[in-house]
C-alpha positions in Angstrom: 0.1 0.0 0.2 2.7 2.4 0.8 4.8 1.6 -2.3 1.8 2.4 -4.3 1.3 5.9 -2.9 5.1 6.6 -3.1 4.9 5.5 -6.7 1.8 7.9 -7.5 3.4 10.8 -5.7 6.5 10.2 -7.8 4.7 10.1 -11.0 2.6 13.2 -10.1 6.0 15.3 -9.5 7.4 13.9 -12.8 4.4 14.8 -14.6 4.3 18.5 -12.8 8.0 19.0 -13.8 7.6 18.1 -17.5 4.5 20.6 -17.6 6.6 23.4 -16.3 9.5 22.6 -18.5 7.2 22.4 -21.7 5.7 25.4 -20.5 9.1 27.3 -20.4 10.2 26.0 -23.5 7.1 27.2 -25.3 7.6 30.7 -23.9 11.1 30.7 -24.9 10.2 29.6 -28.6 7.3 32.3 -28.7 10.0 35.0 -27.8 12.3 33.7 -30.5 9.7 33.4 -33.1 8.4 36.8 -32.4 12.2 38.3 -32.6 12.8 36.4 -36.0 9.5 37.8 -37.6 10.1 41.4 -36.3 13.5 40.8 -38.1 11.9 39.8 -41.3 9.4 42.4 -41.4 11.7 45.3 -40.7 13.2 46.7 -43.9 16.7 47.0 -42.7 18.7 46.6 -39.3 18.4 50.2 -38.6 14.5 50.2 -38.7 14.5 46.9 -36.6 16.7 48.6 -33.9 14.6 51.6 -33.7 11.4 49.7 -33.5 13.3 47.5 -30.7 14.2 50.7 -28.8 10.4 51.8 -28.9 8.8 48.8 -27.8 11.1 48.9 -24.3 9.3 50.9 -21.4 11.2 54.1 -20.8 13.1 53.7 -17.5 13.1 56.4 -14.9 16.1 58.5 -14.6 18.5 58.6 -11.9 19.1 61.9 -10.0 22.6 61.9 -11.5 21.3 61.6 -15.3 18.7 64.5 -14.4 21.5 66.7 -13.1 23.8 66.1 -16.1 20.8 66.8 -18.4 19.9 70.1 -16.7 23.5 71.3 -16.2 24.3 74.5 -17.9 27.3 73.9 -20.4 27.9 77.3 -21.5 26.9 79.1 -24.9 26.6 76.4 -27.9 28.6 77.6 -31.0 
């Protein structure tokens, strides 16, 4: 009786592991496929890179970056 329970638990663990592994593989494949489709659809690499930059959410600026942007650099010539 005990060996049947142990066997059932082990099989459930194996099925769960395989389910998670397949889910992760499908997710990675979808990302790779989307990336390849984007590359094919873009006219050239420059267009692809510009589109990729627009897809990324803008990150918040740090205090140092804001200071550097607002710092007065003199009269531009």
